[in-house]
N, C-alpha and C positions, 0 to 999 in steps of 0.2 A: 234601379239598374243592378243586374247581377254581377258577380265577381268576374265572370268571363268577359262580359261586355265592358267592364271597367278596365280590363287589360288590353282591349282592342285599341290599337293606335288610332289617333285622329286621322281621318281621311281628308285629303285636300283635293278639291275640284280643279281639274285642269281643262280649260275650255278647248273645244275643237278648233284647230287652226293649223296653218302651215308654218313649219319651222325648218331651220337649216340643220341637216343631219350629216355627220361625218366631218372629214378634214379636207380642205383644198389640197390638191396634189402638189401645188407649188410650195406648200409649207413642209413637205416631208423631209427635205434636207435640213431645214432649221430644227425640226423636232429631233432628228438624229443628233445634231450638234448639242442640243440642250439636254436631252434625256438619254442619249446612248442608242446603240444599235445602228442600223443602216436605214437609209431612206426607204429601201424596199420593205423593211419590217413594219412600216407605217402604211403600206399600200392598202392593207385590208380596211382602213378607215376612209379610203377614197373611192369615188369622187365625193366631194361635198355636194349635197343635192337637197332639193326641197321635198318634204314629205308632209302630206296633209292627213291629220288624224282626227277622228271624232272625239268628242269629250269623253273623259274618264276621270277616275279619282285614284290617287296613290297615297300610301301611308306616309304620314309626316316623319315617321321614324322607322328603323328596321324592326322586324318582328322580335319580340323578347323571348328569352328562354322560359320565363314564367308562363307566358301564353301558350307556347309550344308544349309545355308540360301537360296541359289539359288534354291535348290530343294523344300524348304518350299514355296518360292514365286511361284513356278510353280504348287503347289498343289500336288506334288508327295509324300510328307511326312508332318506330322503335326509338328508344332514348339515344341521343347522340353519344357516341363512345366517350367523348370528353367529360361527360357527367360522371362516368364510372358508377352508374346506378340508375334507378328509375326516375329520379328527380334531380333538378339542377342543384349543385352546391349553392348555398346562400350567396356567396360573392358573385355568382354568375346569373342569378335569377332575373335581374332587371337589365342585364346586358343583352346584346343581340344574340339570338340562338346561332350557334355555329356547329360545324362538324355534321352537316346534313347534306344529302345529295339532292339532285333535281327531282327524282321521283318522290322523295319524301316531302319536298317542298310542295309539290302538286297535291300529294295525298293530304297534307295539312289543310290546304285550301278546300279540298273536297269535303273533309270532315267539318270544317268551319261552316260550310254552306248547309250542312245538315242540322245545325243547331237551331232549336226553336227559340222564338222570342229574343233573338239577338238584335240589339240596337246599335246602329253605327252613328258615329259623330262625324258630320260632314261640314267642312268650312271652305270658304274661298281663300284666295291668296292673301287677303287682308285680315283673315281671321274671323270673318263674319259667318255665323251659323247658316247653314243651308239645309233644306229638307232632304233626307236621304232617299234613295230609290225605294219604291214600294217593295221590291224584291231584291234582296241582297245577293249578289253573286261575286264572291271574292275569288281571286286568281293571281297568278304571277303576271307582272307587266311584260309586254313585249319589249324588245330592246329599243324600239322606236319610242314607245311611251316613256320608258325609263330616261332616255336621252332628252326628250322634250321637257320632262319634269325637272331634269338636272340643269339644263342650260337655257331654258326659255326659247324664244324664237330668233335670237340674234346671233347664234353661232359662237358664243363666248367659249373660252378654253376651259375655265373652271366655273363652278356654280356661282361664284361671286364676281367673276371678271376674267381678264386675260392673263394676269400675273399671279403666280403662286405665292401664298403666304402661309408659313408653317403654323401660324397661330389660328388658322381658320379650318384646319382639317387634321385628322388623326392619321398621319403617314409616318414613314420612317424618320423623316426630318424632325418631327416633334419629339421623338424619344419616349412616347408613352408605352410602346411595346405591348399593348393589349387593347381589346375593344373598349370603347367608351360608352357610358350611359347617355340617354337622351339629354339634350340641352347643353352638352359640353362645348359645342362650337357654334354659338348662335350667329356669329358674324359670317359663318360659312354657308348659311342657308342659300338655297337656290332662288331664282326670281319668284317662284311660287311659294316660298317659305318652307321648302322641304329640307330636312336635316340630314347630314352625313351622306350626301351623295358623292363626296370625295373622301376616300379613305375609310377607316373603321373596319368594315368587313366587305368582302366581295358579295354581290347579290345576284342570285340566279334570276334569269329572265326566262320567258316562255320560248324564246326564239332559237331556232337552229342556226348553226354557223354557216352562213351563206354569204357570197360576195354582194357588194353594193352595186347598183342602187337598191335600197330597201323597197320591197314590195310585199305587202301582207298576204297577197293572194297567190304567191308562187310556191307554196308548200312549206315555207320556213316556219309557219305557225301551226303546223300539223303536230299535235301532241303524240301521235302514234308513230311518226317517222323516226327511223334510226339516225344517229349522228350526234355530234357534240353540240352542247347548248352554250349559249352566250351568257357570260357574267359581266357585270358592270361595277364600276366605282373604285376599284383598287382596295387596299386594306392597310392596316396599321404597320404591317411589315414591309410594304412596298414603298419605293421612292415616288416622288411627286408625279412623274410621267404617267404612272398608272392611274392617277386620280383625275386625269383629264376627262371631261364629259364625253369625248368621242372615243376614248380608249375601249377596245374590245378584247375580251379574253374568253377562251373557250375551253371546256373540259368535257370529258365523257359524262353522261348523266348519272353514272354510278359513282362518280368521284366524290369523296368527302374529305375534309380536313378542318382544322381549327380556324381557317381563314374564310370559310364559305358560309354565308347566311342567306337571308331572304327578306323581301319587302312585299307587302300586299298591294294589289291593285283591286279596284272595284269598278265593275261595269255600271255606267249610269245611263246608257241609252238602249 
């Protein structure tokens, strides 16, 4: 296995099934009391509805700066400004890459798909190895895929359950005040064993900012369409309300800062 392949995150197979996406409208007042804002500010997460997705795979961990640096060296993407140079400072190398915009996240996926002899490690939710697809196609997850991987099929509020625990996620409450490396919060894994779906860094998704119900065929997954793109997961600087699985955040695709990163998805069908 070459060094590039060694830096690829393990990909976790997510079976095709129906899951609960979003937040029930009846809960918006309670969310406002718990996390601030008004009930209207949570309306974008409503209604909660069933979404059926085909199988896919998603990275067990966010994309590292060390892996992103290969695409920078190849001229496929510019170095994130936070690096202050062409390579990540050693303390940042194995942390999630940040300070990237949506276009750069997609450009990284395009570059990765062009690499020859790339081997992916695919496992199921129990950690058992699976054969990877014959053709590897890496991409950003849709926001529906992201939410399914984060909460499973039962509509839970956080990846581990309905009650927040500051020991299970890198949010403002924990006081880390910086991104964390893989494996820092094993108890906070999602039902599929995915790490850091709550807190750490915001993660770009492929999806446009459109109202619910979610439909993949209504133009929101058009990569050429103008408009803001959805990010998921919250970050280390945000309070717990942003770390909920249903929380939606949106920014212009040209926006970058030290809180914005990415996670790979892999098509399996």
